[in-house]
Residue, then its C-alpha position, 0 to 999 in steps of 0.5 A: m706321401f710327398t707331393l710337389q707344389k709349385k711356389d708362387t714366389i721364391d724367397q731371396s734367401s732360398l736362392y743362395t741357401v739351397p745350392l749351398i746346402a746341396i754342395g755341402c751335402s755332396l761334399i759330405f757324401v764324397f768325404i764319407l765315400f772316400l773314408l769308406i774306401g780307405k782313402n784320404p778325402f782331403l787329398a782327393i778333394f785337393i787333387i780334383f779341385i786344386e791341383p789342376l790350377l797349379s801348373v800350366f799343363g793342368l790349366s791347359e787340360l782344364i781348358v781343353k776339357a771345359t771348352p766343349l762343355i761351355i759350347i754345349a751350354l751356350g747352345l742349350s741356353i739359346g734353346f732354353r731362352a726360346g722355350v725349347w727343351n733339348i736333353g740330347a746335347e751330349g749325344q749331339f756333340t758326340i755324333g758331331a765329333l765323329f762326323g767331323g773327324a770322319a770328314i777330315 
């Protein structure tokens, strides 16, 4: 049976290799999924990651969709620095948008 153990120190190499391995495993998993459904995985990755950066419309949509996430992340970072955990940011954002829209 596996148990979680807190490490006293973290290797410098682990700070970079673990996220890179996680990203690599995720990409491999996505490639396999696209192959299983009969789609070109390279085209899918291009459409998801590269195509939005190639046009003014794509960049504007990227900014429109990223702005709320950035604002949520900034708000959460203040709480995390204060030692307070908040896992309801998405719901708070949604309720705030609903009430903000209703107030107009």
